[in-house]
Backbone bond lengths (Angstrom), bond angles and torsions (degrees), N, CA, C in turn:
res aa  C-N    CA-C-N  psi(-1)  N-CA   C-N-CA  omega(-1)  CA-C   N-CA-C  phi
1 M - - - 1.443 - - 1.529 108.96 -
2 T 1.301 117.41 130.94 1.451 120.23 177.58 1.518 109.70 -102.21
3 H 1.307 114.73 152.74 1.456 121.33 -179.38 1.515 108.07 -121.51
4 P 1.327 117.84 113.47 1.458 119.16 177.57 1.520 110.16 -65.99
5 V 1.319 116.51 134.95 1.452 121.37 -178.82 1.523 108.21 -118.85
6 P 1.349 117.79 104.71 1.461 119.79 -179.18 1.524 111.65 -74.01
7 C 1.297 115.94 168.66 1.458 121.71 179.60 1.526 110.17 -68.58
8 P 1.350 117.91 160.87 1.463 120.11 -179.40 1.529 113.59 -56.60
9 R 1.311 118.87 -32.19 1.467 120.42 177.96 1.519 111.53 -62.39
10 C 1.315 116.29 -28.91 1.466 120.49 -178.84 1.523 111.95 -75.58
11 L 1.335 117.14 -13.10 1.462 119.66 -178.80 1.516 112.04 -55.57
12 E 1.314 117.06 -38.29 1.462 119.51 -177.57 1.523 112.18 -68.77
13 L 1.320 117.55 -13.52 1.455 121.38 -179.53 1.520 112.52 -95.67
14 T 1.325 116.49 -0.19 1.458 120.29 -175.96 1.519 111.18 -119.69
15 D 1.305 115.97 165.17 1.454 122.15 171.35 1.529 106.52 -72.30
16 G 1.309 117.25 114.10 1.463 122.35 -173.93 1.513 114.55 -53.69
17 E 1.307 118.42 -47.95 1.462 120.78 -177.49 1.523 111.26 -68.22
18 A 1.309 117.85 -41.72 1.467 120.69 178.22 1.523 110.35 -64.32
19 F 1.326 115.98 -38.28 1.456 119.41 179.34 1.517 110.92 -66.87
20 R 1.328 117.35 -45.04 1.470 120.66 178.88 1.528 110.11 -58.80
21 Q 1.314 116.40 -42.21 1.462 119.84 178.88 1.530 110.48 -62.25
22 S 1.319 117.11 -39.32 1.462 121.18 178.23 1.530 110.94 -62.83
23 V 1.331 117.09 -41.76 1.466 121.08 178.67 1.526 109.65 -65.45
24 E 1.331 117.23 -43.24 1.470 120.90 177.91 1.525 111.30 -60.35
25 E 1.326 116.38 -43.12 1.466 120.50 179.37 1.526 110.93 -64.73
26 Y 1.314 116.91 -40.75 1.460 120.27 178.10 1.531 110.21 -62.44
27 A 1.325 116.95 -47.62 1.469 120.69 -179.79 1.531 110.67 -59.89
28 A 1.320 116.87 -41.27 1.461 121.30 179.80 1.524 112.40 -70.05
29 S 1.326 117.17 -22.52 1.469 120.36 -177.12 1.535 113.39 -86.99
30 L 1.327 117.28 -5.24 1.466 119.11 -179.27 1.522 109.98 -63.88
31 P 1.324 117.97 140.64 1.467 120.17 179.23 1.530 110.95 -59.55
32 E 1.313 116.60 140.04 1.463 122.77 -175.88 1.531 112.68 -53.88
33 E 1.317 116.78 -36.57 1.470 119.71 -178.38 1.535 112.87 -68.42
34 R 1.300 117.32 -14.78 1.473 121.63 177.91 1.521 112.47 -97.10
35 C 1.350 116.99 1.52 1.463 121.12 -172.38 1.525 112.71 -114.33
36 V 1.327 114.53 150.68 1.457 120.98 171.57 1.524 108.13 -75.38
37 T 1.318 117.29 170.48 1.467 120.27 177.37 1.528 109.86 -65.18
38 D 1.320 115.98 161.32 1.466 119.70 178.32 1.524 111.11 -60.95
39 A 1.339 117.32 -38.01 1.467 120.94 179.32 1.530 110.43 -63.61
40 A 1.326 116.64 -43.66 1.468 120.67 179.04 1.524 110.22 -64.93
41 Y 1.324 116.33 -40.14 1.464 121.07 179.15 1.527 110.46 -60.54
42 Q 1.316 116.97 -47.05 1.459 120.92 -179.83 1.532 111.33 -63.75
43 T 1.324 116.98 -39.05 1.466 120.89 177.41 1.516 110.40 -63.36
44 R 1.324 117.02 -45.98 1.466 120.93 179.04 1.522 111.16 -61.00
45 L 1.336 116.66 -43.62 1.459 119.69 -179.96 1.528 111.73 -62.58
46 K 1.326 117.42 -39.84 1.468 120.55 178.27 1.525 110.85 -61.69
47 V 1.323 116.78 -41.15 1.460 120.65 177.98 1.530 109.74 -62.85
48 C 1.315 116.81 -45.17 1.462 120.81 -179.44 1.524 111.42 -64.83
49 Q 1.313 117.19 -40.86 1.460 120.91 -178.85 1.526 111.63 -64.74
50 A 1.321 117.70 -27.21 1.462 121.83 179.29 1.529 112.14 -88.19
51 C 1.313 117.60 -6.01 1.467 122.52 -175.83 1.532 110.61 -87.30
52 G 1.308 116.13 137.93 1.454 121.21 178.45 1.514 113.84 -70.27
53 A 1.325 117.40 -9.48 1.465 120.99 -179.04 1.526 112.66 -87.66
54 L 1.324 117.62 -3.54 1.460 120.47 179.29 1.525 109.03 -79.24
55 F 1.319 116.08 126.92 1.462 121.07 -179.38 1.520 109.53 -139.89
56 D 1.309 116.73 113.96 1.468 122.29 -179.45 1.527 112.43 49.90
57 G 1.318 115.98 40.98 1.459 120.54 177.38 1.508 115.07 84.37
58 A 1.331 117.19 -2.80 1.469 121.21 -178.93 1.525 109.89 -113.84
59 C 1.315 115.51 150.20 1.460 122.08 176.96 1.526 108.85 -84.98
60 R 1.317 116.61 129.06 1.472 120.26 -179.92 1.532 112.05 -71.72
61 Y 1.317 117.84 -17.00 1.459 120.09 -179.33 1.529 112.43 -80.71
62 C 1.326 116.60 -38.44 1.461 118.33 -175.52 1.529 113.84 -122.66
63 G 1.336 117.01 -16.13 1.454 120.26 -178.99 1.511 114.46 86.83
64 C 1.318 117.57 -3.93 1.467 121.04 -179.99 1.519 110.79 -72.51
65 F 1.315 115.24 153.17 1.456 120.57 171.95 1.516 107.11 -82.67
66 V 1.335 117.04 121.94 1.454 120.37 -172.73 1.521 112.93 -63.35
67 L 1.327 118.39 -28.45 1.464 119.76 177.89 1.524 111.44 -62.27
68 V 1.322 116.38 -26.76 1.467 120.79 179.24 1.525 109.96 -92.42
69 R 1.335 117.29 -51.83 1.466 120.56 -176.84 1.532 111.37 -57.83
70 A 1.329 117.11 -41.85 1.461 120.66 -178.20 1.520 112.27 -66.50
71 R 1.313 118.01 -24.38 1.468 121.16 -178.90 1.529 112.93 -81.80
72 K 1.320 117.63 -26.84 1.469 120.31 -172.31 1.531 113.74 -82.89
73 K 1.327 114.97 134.39 1.465 121.63 172.84 1.522 109.23 -65.10
74 G 1.308 115.93 152.82 1.455 120.34 173.18 1.513 114.80 81.34
75 L 1.318 117.73 -4.20 1.462 120.27 177.87 1.519 109.11 -104.69
76 S 1.312 115.75 152.63 1.456 120.38 177.58 1.520 109.23 -127.37
77 C 1.294 115.78 169.03 1.454 121.98 175.33 1.524 107.66 -65.82
78 P 1.332 118.52 131.62 1.461 121.05 -176.11 1.528 114.66 -86.61
79 H 1.321 118.01 14.65 1.462 120.81 -178.22 1.529 109.90 -53.39
80 P 1.331 117.73 131.52 1.467 120.80 -176.14 1.530 114.14 -59.78
81 G 1.333 117.41 -25.88 1.463 120.72 178.52 1.516 112.52 -84.74
82 G 1.306 117.50 0.51 1.468 123.16 -177.04 1.511 109.95 117.47
83 S 1.294 115.01 157.26 1.461 121.32 -176.92 1.525 111.17 -57.12
84 K 1.318 116.27 135.82 1.454 121.75 175.24 1.519 111.44 -90.88
85 W 1.337 116.87 -11.49 1.459 119.93 179.08 1.523 109.10 -77.11
86 P 1.343 117.41 139.91 1.468 119.52 176.59 1.541 109.91 -58.99
87 E 1.312 116.13 135.40 1.465 119.80 -178.52 1.515 113.07 -67.92
88 S 1.311 116.67 -21.77 1.465 120.03 -176.64 1.514 112.95 -74.85
89 I 1.339 117.44 -4.10 1.471 117.79 -179.32 1.471 108.57 -106.01
């Protein structure tokens, strides 16, 4: 099952809680081989939650939903000063 994920501007047009649940379900449905470990995911989320660029679950630098971006291998934090995520994860 796929979950359409609209752009952050579309958030105001949706039921916030239902939309968040849809994003969570999409992130959880990603194939394991495309995902970082659960420990790395939790570390990335903590960094994002402490960042001033987080807005309604989306990163102000790239527009991605952090619940998804933080789960995917091969992606880094898009902070203009350099990734805030530890490189070892």
